[in-house]
C-alpha positions in Angstrom: -0.2 0.2 -0.2 1.0 3.3 -0.9 1.4 6.1 1.6 -1.2 8.1 -0.8 -3.4 5.4 -0.2 -3.4 6.0 3.8 -5.5 8.7 3.7 -7.5 9.2 6.5 -11.4 8.3 5.4 -14.7 8.4 7.7 -14.0 4.4 8.9 -10.6 5.4 10.0 -10.5 4.9 13.9 -9.7 7.7 15.8 -7.1 6.1 17.8 -5.5 4.7 15.1 -5.4 8.5 13.7 -3.6 9.4 17.1 -1.6 6.4 17.2 0.0 7.0 13.6 0.1 10.9 13.0 0.7 12.6 16.5 1.5 15.3 14.4 -2.6 15.7 14.6 -3.2 16.1 18.0 -4.2 20.1 17.7 -6.9 18.8 15.1 -8.3 16.0 17.2 -8.2 18.2 20.3 -9.8 21.2 18.3 -12.9 19.3 17.3 -12.9 15.8 20.0 -11.4 17.6 23.1 -8.5 16.6 25.2 -10.1 13.7 26.8 -10.4 11.7 23.0 -6.8 10.5 24.2 -7.4 9.0 27.1 -11.4 7.3 26.1 -11.6 3.8 25.4 -14.0 4.4 23.0 -11.5 6.2 20.7 -9.5 3.3 20.0 -12.9 1.5 18.1 -14.7 4.5 16.8 -14.1 5.9 13.7 -13.8 9.4 12.4 -17.8 9.5 11.5 -18.7 8.2 14.7 -16.6 11.0 16.9 -18.0 13.6 14.5 -21.7 12.7 15.0 -21.1 12.7 18.6 -19.7 16.0 18.4 -21.6 17.7 16.2 -19.4 18.2 13.7 -19.1 17.6 9.8 -16.7 14.5 9.4 -15.7 15.9 5.9 -14.1 19.5 8.0 -12.4 16.5 10.0 -11.2 14.4 7.7 -10.1 17.5 5.3 -8.0 19.0 8.4 -6.6 15.7 9.5 -5.2 14.7 5.9 -3.9 18.6 5.5 -1.6 18.3 8.5 -0.4 14.6 7.7 0.2 16.0 4.0 2.2 19.0 5.2 4.4 17.0 7.8 5.0 14.9 4.9 6.2 17.5 2.6 8.5 19.0 5.4 10.4 15.7 5.6 
């Protein structure tokens, strides 16, 4: 699988995003709050579910997450 194919989607688990891309921490805190990092549900809940629970459009979060990841890749 190529790096480009690993983009964050609605079905990506919040826990996987946090674990694989620590640079997205500010975005996760912005939309889900700091509690997301210790919440057991974040390990299994996907971005779409978290967005619904926090009344946010998942596409907005996904775009910001992918933008941060792409920016980091470009700077490496």
